[in-house]
KEROKOL-381785 format. One record per residue (C-alpha): y, x, z; residue number from 1; residue in three letters. Coordinates in steps of 0.5 Angstrom, whole numbers, plus 500, padded with zeros to 3 digits. Example, Ala and Ser with C-alpha at 12.3 -4.5 7.8 and 13.67 -1.06 7.14 Angstrom:
2
+-----+-----+-----+-------+------+
|  c2 |  c1 |  c3 | rolum | miro |
+-----+-----+-----+-------+------+
| 491 | 525 | 516 |     1 |  ALA |
| 498 | 527 | 514 |     2 |  SER |
+-----+-----+-----+-------+------+
***
This chain:
383
+-----+-----+-----+-------+------+
|  c2 |  c1 |  c3 | rolum | miro |
+-----+-----+-----+-------+------+
| 152 | 883 | 663 |     1 |  MET |
| 150 | 875 | 662 |     2 |  ALA |
| 155 | 873 | 666 |     3 |  ARG |
| 157 | 867 | 662 |     4 |  ALA |
| 149 | 865 | 662 |     5 |  THR |
| 148 | 866 | 669 |     6 |  ALA |
| 154 | 862 | 671 |     7 |  GLU |
| 152 | 856 | 667 |     8 |  ALA |
| 145 | 857 | 670 |     9 |  ALA |
| 147 | 856 | 677 |    10 |  VAL |
| 153 | 851 | 677 |    11 |  LYS |
| 151 | 845 | 681 |    12 |  GLU |
| 150 | 838 | 679 |    13 |  ALA |
| 156 | 833 | 680 |    14 |  VAL |
| 155 | 826 | 682 |    15 |  PRO |
| 152 | 822 | 677 |    16 |  GLY |
| 149 | 828 | 673 |    17 |  VAL |
| 142 | 829 | 674 |    18 |  VAL |
| 141 | 835 | 679 |    19 |  LYS |
| 138 | 842 | 676 |    20 |  PRO |
| 131 | 843 | 677 |    21 |  PHE |
| 130 | 848 | 683 |    22 |  GLY |
| 130 | 850 | 690 |    23 |  LEU |
| 138 | 849 | 692 |    24 |  GLN |
| 140 | 855 | 696 |    25 |  LEU |
| 147 | 858 | 699 |    26 |  SER |
| 149 | 864 | 695 |    27 |  PRO |
| 147 | 869 | 700 |    28 |  ALA |
| 140 | 866 | 700 |    29 |  MET |
| 140 | 865 | 693 |    30 |  PHE |
| 141 | 872 | 691 |    31 |  ALA |
| 136 | 874 | 697 |    32 |  LEU |
| 131 | 869 | 693 |    33 |  ALA |
| 132 | 872 | 686 |    34 |  CYS |
| 131 | 879 | 689 |    35 |  LEU |
| 124 | 877 | 692 |    36 |  VAL |
| 122 | 874 | 685 |    37 |  VAL |
| 124 | 880 | 681 |    38 |  ILE |
| 121 | 885 | 686 |    39 |  GLN |
| 114 | 880 | 687 |    40 |  ALA |
| 114 | 879 | 679 |    41 |  ALA |
| 115 | 887 | 678 |    42 |  SER |
| 110 | 889 | 683 |    43 |  TYR |
| 105 | 884 | 680 |    44 |  ALA |
| 106 | 887 | 673 |    45 |  VAL |
| 105 | 894 | 676 |    46 |  TRP |
| 099 | 893 | 680 |    47 |  ARG |
| 096 | 890 | 673 |    48 |  LEU |
| 098 | 895 | 668 |    49 |  PHE |
| 101 | 901 | 671 |    50 |  VAL |
| 099 | 903 | 678 |    51 |  ASP |
| 096 | 910 | 678 |    52 |  PRO |
| 091 | 909 | 684 |    53 |  LYS |
| 089 | 902 | 684 |    54 |  VAL |
| 092 | 899 | 678 |    55 |  GLY |
| 087 | 894 | 674 |    56 |  VAL |
| 089 | 898 | 667 |    57 |  TRP |
| 092 | 904 | 669 |    58 |  LYS |
| 097 | 905 | 663 |    59 |  PHE |
| 102 | 910 | 667 |    60 |  TYR |
| 107 | 913 | 665 |    61 |  PRO |
| 105 | 912 | 657 |    62 |  GLN |
| 104 | 907 | 653 |    63 |  PRO |
| 107 | 903 | 659 |    64 |  PHE |
| 114 | 906 | 658 |    65 |  ASN |
| 115 | 906 | 651 |    66 |  VAL |
| 113 | 898 | 651 |    67 |  TYR |
| 117 | 897 | 657 |    68 |  LEU |
| 123 | 900 | 654 |    69 |  PHE |
| 123 | 897 | 648 |    70 |  TRP |
| 122 | 890 | 651 |    71 |  GLY |
| 129 | 892 | 654 |    72 |  ILE |
| 132 | 893 | 648 |    73 |  LEU |
| 129 | 887 | 644 |    74 |  VAL |
| 132 | 883 | 650 |    75 |  LEU |
| 139 | 886 | 649 |    76 |  VAL |
| 138 | 884 | 642 |    77 |  PHE |
| 137 | 877 | 643 |    78 |  ILE |
| 140 | 876 | 650 |    79 |  GLY |
| 147 | 879 | 649 |    80 |  PHE |
| 148 | 881 | 641 |    81 |  ASN |
| 146 | 874 | 639 |    82 |  CYS |
| 148 | 870 | 645 |    83 |  GLY |
| 141 | 867 | 646 |    84 |  MET |
| 143 | 863 | 639 |    85 |  ALA |
| 137 | 858 | 638 |    86 |  GLY |
| 134 | 858 | 645 |    87 |  PHE |
| 139 | 855 | 648 |    88 |  THR |
| 137 | 848 | 645 |    89 |  LYS |
| 130 | 848 | 648 |    90 |  ILE |
| 129 | 846 | 655 |    91 |  LYS |
| 127 | 850 | 660 |    92 |  GLN |
| 122 | 853 | 662 |    93 |  PRO |
| 120 | 853 | 654 |    94 |  ALA |
| 126 | 856 | 652 |    95 |  SER |
| 124 | 862 | 657 |    96 |  GLY |
| 117 | 863 | 655 |    97 |  LEU |
| 119 | 863 | 648 |    98 |  LEU |
| 124 | 868 | 648 |    99 |  ALA |
| 119 | 872 | 653 |   100 |  THR |
| 113 | 872 | 648 |   101 |  ALA |
| 118 | 874 | 642 |   102 |  ILE |
| 120 | 880 | 646 |   103 |  THR |
| 114 | 882 | 648 |   104 |  ILE |
| 111 | 882 | 641 |   105 |  VAL |
| 117 | 885 | 638 |   106 |  LEU |
| 117 | 891 | 644 |   107 |  SER |
| 110 | 892 | 641 |   108 |  PHE |
| 111 | 892 | 634 |   109 |  ALA |
| 117 | 896 | 633 |   110 |  ILE |
| 115 | 902 | 637 |   111 |  PRO |
| 108 | 901 | 634 |   112 |  GLY |
| 111 | 902 | 627 |   113 |  ILE |
| 114 | 908 | 629 |   114 |  LEU |
| 108 | 911 | 632 |   115 |  ILE |
| 102 | 909 | 628 |   116 |  PHE |
| 106 | 908 | 621 |   117 |  GLY |
| 112 | 913 | 621 |   118 |  TYR |
| 108 | 918 | 626 |   119 |  GLY |
| 103 | 919 | 620 |   120 |  LYS |
| 108 | 923 | 617 |   121 |  PHE |
| 112 | 926 | 622 |   122 |  ASP |
| 109 | 930 | 628 |   123 |  PRO |
| 114 | 928 | 633 |   124 |  ALA |
| 112 | 921 | 633 |   125 |  PHE |
| 105 | 922 | 632 |   126 |  SER |
| 100 | 918 | 637 |   127 |  PRO |
| 096 | 924 | 639 |   128 |  VAL |
| 097 | 926 | 647 |   129 |  LYS |
| 103 | 920 | 647 |   130 |  PHE |
| 108 | 925 | 643 |   131 |  ALA |
| 110 | 919 | 639 |   132 |  GLY |
| 110 | 914 | 645 |   133 |  HIS |
| 115 | 919 | 648 |   134 |  GLY |
| 120 | 920 | 642 |   135 |  ALA |
| 120 | 912 | 640 |   136 |  ALA |
| 121 | 911 | 648 |   137 |  GLY |
| 127 | 915 | 648 |   138 |  LEU |
| 131 | 911 | 642 |   139 |  ILE |
| 132 | 906 | 647 |   140 |  VAL |
| 136 | 911 | 652 |   141 |  LEU |
| 141 | 911 | 646 |   142 |  ILE |
| 140 | 904 | 644 |   143 |  GLY |
| 141 | 901 | 650 |   144 |  PHE |
| 148 | 904 | 650 |   145 |  TYR |
| 149 | 903 | 642 |   146 |  GLY |
| 147 | 896 | 642 |   147 |  PHE |
| 149 | 894 | 649 |   148 |  GLY |
| 157 | 896 | 649 |   149 |  VAL |
| 159 | 892 | 643 |   150 |  PRO |
| 157 | 886 | 646 |   151 |  ALA |
| 160 | 887 | 653 |   152 |  THR |
| 165 | 893 | 653 |   153 |  GLY |
| 167 | 892 | 646 |   154 |  MET |
| 167 | 884 | 647 |   155 |  GLY |
| 164 | 883 | 640 |   156 |  GLY |
| 170 | 886 | 636 |   157 |  TRP |
| 171 | 886 | 631 |   158 |  PRO |
| 165 | 881 | 629 |   159 |  TRP |
| 166 | 876 | 634 |   160 |  SER |
| 173 | 875 | 631 |   161 |  ASP |
| 170 | 873 | 624 |   162 |  LYS |
| 163 | 870 | 625 |   163 |  LEU |
| 159 | 865 | 629 |   164 |  GLN |
| 153 | 866 | 632 |   165 |  GLN |
| 148 | 868 | 630 |   166 |  PRO |
| 151 | 872 | 625 |   167 |  LEU |
| 156 | 876 | 630 |   168 |  ALA |
| 150 | 878 | 633 |   169 |  GLY |
| 146 | 880 | 627 |   170 |  ILE |
| 153 | 884 | 625 |   171 |  ALA |
| 153 | 887 | 632 |   172 |  GLN |
| 146 | 889 | 631 |   173 |  ILE |
| 147 | 893 | 625 |   174 |  PHE |
| 153 | 896 | 628 |   175 |  MET |
| 149 | 898 | 634 |   176 |  GLY |
| 143 | 901 | 629 |   177 |  ALA |
| 148 | 906 | 626 |   178 |  VAL |
| 151 | 908 | 633 |   179 |  LEU |
| 144 | 909 | 636 |   180 |  THR |
| 141 | 913 | 630 |   181 |  VAL |
| 147 | 918 | 630 |   182 |  VAL |
| 146 | 919 | 637 |   183 |  GLY |
| 139 | 920 | 637 |   184 |  TYR |
| 139 | 925 | 631 |   185 |  LEU |
| 145 | 928 | 635 |   186 |  ALA |
| 142 | 929 | 642 |   187 |  LEU |
| 134 | 927 | 642 |   188 |  ILE |
| 131 | 928 | 635 |   189 |  TYR |
| 132 | 936 | 635 |   190 |  PRO |
| 129 | 937 | 641 |   191 |  THR |
| 122 | 933 | 639 |   192 |  VAL |
| 122 | 935 | 632 |   193 |  ALA |
| 117 | 940 | 630 |   194 |  SER |
| 122 | 943 | 625 |   195 |  TRP |
| 127 | 946 | 629 |   196 |  THR |
| 127 | 950 | 635 |   197 |  ALA |
| 130 | 948 | 642 |   198 |  PRO |
| 136 | 953 | 642 |   199 |  ASP |
| 138 | 949 | 635 |   200 |  LYS |
| 139 | 943 | 639 |   201 |  ALA |
| 146 | 941 | 642 |   202 |  LEU |
| 143 | 940 | 649 |   203 |  MET |
| 136 | 941 | 652 |   204 |  SER |
| 132 | 934 | 653 |   205 |  LEU |
| 133 | 934 | 660 |   206 |  PRO |
| 141 | 935 | 660 |   207 |  THR |
| 141 | 930 | 654 |   208 |  ALA |
| 137 | 925 | 658 |   209 |  LEU |
| 141 | 926 | 664 |   210 |  GLY |
| 148 | 926 | 661 |   211 |  TRP |
| 147 | 920 | 657 |   212 |  PHE |
| 144 | 916 | 662 |   213 |  TYR |
| 151 | 918 | 666 |   214 |  ALA |
| 154 | 915 | 660 |   215 |  CYS |
| 150 | 908 | 661 |   216 |  ILE |
| 152 | 908 | 669 |   217 |  VAL |
| 160 | 909 | 667 |   218 |  SER |
| 159 | 903 | 662 |   219 |  TRP |
| 156 | 898 | 666 |   220 |  LEU |
| 160 | 900 | 672 |   221 |  THR |
| 167 | 899 | 668 |   222 |  THR |
| 164 | 893 | 665 |   223 |  PHE |
| 160 | 890 | 671 |   224 |  GLN |
| 164 | 891 | 677 |   225 |  VAL |
| 171 | 893 | 675 |   226 |  LEU |
| 172 | 888 | 670 |   227 |  ASP |
| 172 | 893 | 664 |   228 |  ASN |
| 178 | 897 | 667 |   229 |  TRP |
| 181 | 901 | 665 |   230 |  PRO |
| 179 | 900 | 658 |   231 |  TRP |
| 182 | 893 | 659 |   232 |  SER |
| 189 | 896 | 660 |   233 |  ALA |
| 189 | 899 | 653 |   234 |  PHE |
| 192 | 892 | 650 |   235 |  GLY |
| 189 | 890 | 643 |   236 |  SER |
| 182 | 888 | 643 |   237 |  ARG |
| 181 | 894 | 638 |   238 |  ALA |
| 184 | 899 | 642 |   239 |  LYS |
| 180 | 896 | 648 |   240 |  VAL |
| 174 | 896 | 644 |   241 |  ALA |
| 175 | 904 | 642 |   242 |  PHE |
| 177 | 905 | 649 |   243 |  ALA |
| 170 | 902 | 652 |   244 |  ALA |
| 166 | 906 | 646 |   245 |  LEU |
| 169 | 913 | 647 |   246 |  LEU |
| 172 | 913 | 654 |   247 |  GLY |
| 165 | 911 | 658 |   248 |  ASN |
| 162 | 918 | 654 |   249 |  LEU |
| 168 | 922 | 658 |   250 |  VAL |
| 167 | 918 | 664 |   251 |  GLY |
| 159 | 919 | 664 |   252 |  GLY |
| 161 | 927 | 663 |   253 |  THR |
| 164 | 926 | 670 |   254 |  VAL |
| 159 | 922 | 673 |   255 |  ILE |
| 154 | 927 | 670 |   256 |  TYR |
| 156 | 933 | 674 |   257 |  PHE |
| 158 | 929 | 680 |   258 |  GLY |
| 151 | 926 | 680 |   259 |  PHE |
| 148 | 933 | 680 |   260 |  LEU |
| 152 | 936 | 685 |   261 |  ALA |
| 150 | 930 | 690 |   262 |  LEU |
| 143 | 931 | 688 |   263 |  LEU |
| 142 | 938 | 689 |   264 |  LYS |
| 146 | 939 | 695 |   265 |  ASP |
| 144 | 932 | 699 |   266 |  VAL |
| 139 | 928 | 696 |   267 |  LEU |
| 133 | 932 | 694 |   268 |  ILE |
| 130 | 937 | 699 |   269 |  PRO |
| 130 | 944 | 697 |   270 |  SER |
| 123 | 945 | 697 |   271 |  ASP |
| 123 | 939 | 691 |   272 |  ALA |
| 129 | 942 | 688 |   273 |  LEU |
| 125 | 949 | 687 |   274 |  ALA |
| 119 | 945 | 684 |   275 |  LYS |
| 124 | 941 | 679 |   276 |  ILE |
| 127 | 947 | 677 |   277 |  GLY |
| 131 | 947 | 670 |   278 |  GLY |
| 129 | 939 | 670 |   279 |  ALA |
| 134 | 938 | 675 |   280 |  ILE |
| 139 | 936 | 669 |   281 |  ASN |
| 135 | 930 | 668 |   282 |  LEU |
| 135 | 927 | 675 |   283 |  TRP |
| 142 | 924 | 674 |   284 |  PRO |
| 138 | 919 | 670 |   285 |  ALA |
| 133 | 918 | 676 |   286 |  GLN |
| 139 | 917 | 681 |   287 |  LEU |
| 143 | 913 | 675 |   288 |  GLY |
| 138 | 908 | 674 |   289 |  VAL |
| 138 | 905 | 681 |   290 |  TRP |
| 145 | 904 | 681 |   291 |  ILE |
| 144 | 901 | 674 |   292 |  VAL |
| 140 | 896 | 677 |   293 |  PHE |
| 145 | 894 | 683 |   294 |  TRP |
| 150 | 894 | 677 |   295 |  LEU |
| 146 | 888 | 674 |   296 |  ILE |
| 144 | 885 | 680 |   297 |  PHE |
| 151 | 884 | 683 |   298 |  TRP |
| 155 | 880 | 678 |   299 |  PRO |
| 149 | 876 | 675 |   300 |  ASN |
| 146 | 874 | 681 |   301 |  ILE |
| 150 | 876 | 687 |   302 |  ALA |
| 156 | 873 | 684 |   303 |  GLY |
| 160 | 879 | 684 |   304 |  ASN |
| 163 | 878 | 691 |   305 |  VAL |
| 168 | 879 | 693 |   306 |  PRO |
| 173 | 875 | 688 |   307 |  THR |
| 178 | 873 | 693 |   308 |  SER |
| 182 | 879 | 694 |   309 |  LEU |
| 187 | 883 | 690 |   310 |  SER |
| 184 | 885 | 683 |   311 |  PRO |
| 184 | 893 | 685 |   312 |  GLY |
| 181 | 891 | 692 |   313 |  VAL |
| 175 | 887 | 689 |   314 |  ASN |
| 173 | 892 | 684 |   315 |  ARG |
| 174 | 898 | 689 |   316 |  LEU |
| 169 | 894 | 694 |   317 |  VAL |
| 164 | 892 | 689 |   318 |  ARG |
| 164 | 899 | 686 |   319 |  PHE |
| 162 | 901 | 694 |   320 |  GLY |
| 157 | 896 | 695 |   321 |  ILE |
| 153 | 897 | 688 |   322 |  THR |
| 153 | 905 | 688 |   323 |  TRP |
| 152 | 905 | 696 |   324 |  GLY |
| 146 | 900 | 695 |   325 |  LEU |
| 144 | 905 | 689 |   326 |  GLY |
| 144 | 911 | 693 |   327 |  ILE |
| 140 | 908 | 699 |   328 |  LEU |
| 135 | 905 | 694 |   329 |  SER |
| 134 | 912 | 691 |   330 |  PHE |
| 133 | 915 | 698 |   331 |  VAL |
| 128 | 910 | 700 |   332 |  VAL |
| 124 | 910 | 694 |   333 |  TYR |
| 123 | 917 | 693 |   334 |  MET |
| 122 | 918 | 701 |   335 |  HIS |
| 117 | 912 | 702 |   336 |  TRP |
| 116 | 907 | 697 |   337 |  PHE |
| 114 | 911 | 691 |   338 |  ALA |
| 108 | 914 | 694 |   339 |  GLY |
| 106 | 909 | 699 |   340 |  ASN |
| 107 | 903 | 695 |   341 |  VAL |
| 107 | 905 | 688 |   342 |  LEU |
| 102 | 911 | 689 |   343 |  HIS |
| 106 | 915 | 684 |   344 |  GLU |
| 105 | 923 | 685 |   345 |  ALA |
| 109 | 927 | 690 |   346 |  ALA |
| 113 | 933 | 688 |   347 |  ILE |
| 113 | 935 | 695 |   348 |  ILE |
| 109 | 931 | 701 |   349 |  PRO |
| 114 | 926 | 703 |   350 |  GLY |
| 118 | 926 | 696 |   351 |  PHE |
| 116 | 924 | 689 |   352 |  GLY |
| 116 | 918 | 684 |   353 |  GLY |
| 119 | 917 | 677 |   354 |  ASP |
| 125 | 912 | 678 |   355 |  PRO |
| 126 | 911 | 671 |   356 |  LEU |
| 119 | 907 | 670 |   357 |  CYS |
| 119 | 903 | 676 |   358 |  TRP |
| 127 | 901 | 676 |   359 |  VAL |
| 127 | 899 | 669 |   360 |  ASP |
| 121 | 895 | 670 |   361 |  LEU |
| 125 | 891 | 675 |   362 |  LEU |
| 131 | 891 | 670 |   363 |  ASN |
| 127 | 888 | 665 |   364 |  TYR |
| 124 | 883 | 670 |   365 |  VAL |
| 131 | 881 | 672 |   366 |  MET |
| 134 | 880 | 665 |   367 |  LEU |
| 128 | 876 | 663 |   368 |  ILE |
| 129 | 871 | 669 |   369 |  PHE |
| 137 | 871 | 669 |   370 |  VAL |
| 138 | 871 | 661 |   371 |  CYS |
| 131 | 868 | 659 |   372 |  TYR |
| 130 | 863 | 664 |   373 |  PHE |
| 137 | 862 | 667 |   374 |  GLY |
| 134 | 862 | 674 |   375 |  PHE |
| 129 | 857 | 673 |   376 |  TYR |
| 126 | 854 | 680 |   377 |  GLY |
| 132 | 857 | 684 |   378 |  LEU |
| 139 | 853 | 684 |   379 |  VAL |
| 145 | 856 | 687 |   380 |  LYS |
| 150 | 851 | 691 |   381 |  LYS |
| 157 | 852 | 690 |   382 |  GLN |
| 160 | 856 | 696 |   383 |  ALA |
+-----+-----+-----+-------+------+
***
């Protein structure tokens, strides 16, 4: 995601051209510096608004989560569907500040309308006990795929073939809205609505969340580090688009069951597993969100190395690096970072936390830094 934006932002100035503003760093130091910036900015936000023990304002997990999730989705609208149309004509850091301000406003306004407007008519979206915050936030789970895939794996098809930005982006947003509504009504709404029983839903809420997040992992794995393979082998743009849209649902199903086995047999202690119980079906999302962080970081910040080997080997190595870092990050977070640094509740002594909150904050800050600010203040030297 945002690879074109990222590449443009990090090109070094040529002789006779004013060098871009920022600290000039080697590719490795550039990636490390970006990681430090993302972690530091995210932790500052955490200490101000989230930390359940020492935060200035303790909004954990709600209402912080709903506004965080919607912020990510608005960023997808502006950065990917619309390709930063209009903002690229404004110099940094004004462009980034304006885009961030608009994103924050919309991330409060849209769920606010759902919770405090529509919530008066539908108990599922009522603000009482943050029920509506949870229901509104879950729209983003479906929407991240519904709005993200058209701009990435589907290559903007068919709108980018006929329309220019911002019209192509607006068309993608309407398409994404249809996909999101269908997915939400099929998977999520029956599990939170007052008029239905849980056994009437296609799958339980934990299963729906875990499975669909596994589909997101499939989408970002194939697009970000596998060069949209295997969907790119399907031929025409239309075939590639449909393969990406539907194929990641199949790939996500395989990933979901693989994650469940890994979590149950290796990553989660037996005592914690007993306490989690049936909610274990949600946990592919808790593992998947860490892998998603590295799937976004690696191509946009680390240069998607390696790039000089054969295409198949490049993809295999990137896959191993990003998934390996994701699994390692999950282990460190659950066994130490969540409890000792973020002060999240333990499931059992020495194991606890909610990765979906912290890691989505990391993803949000990272995407703002990459897409909106173009790494403002840091410049990657050409290798």
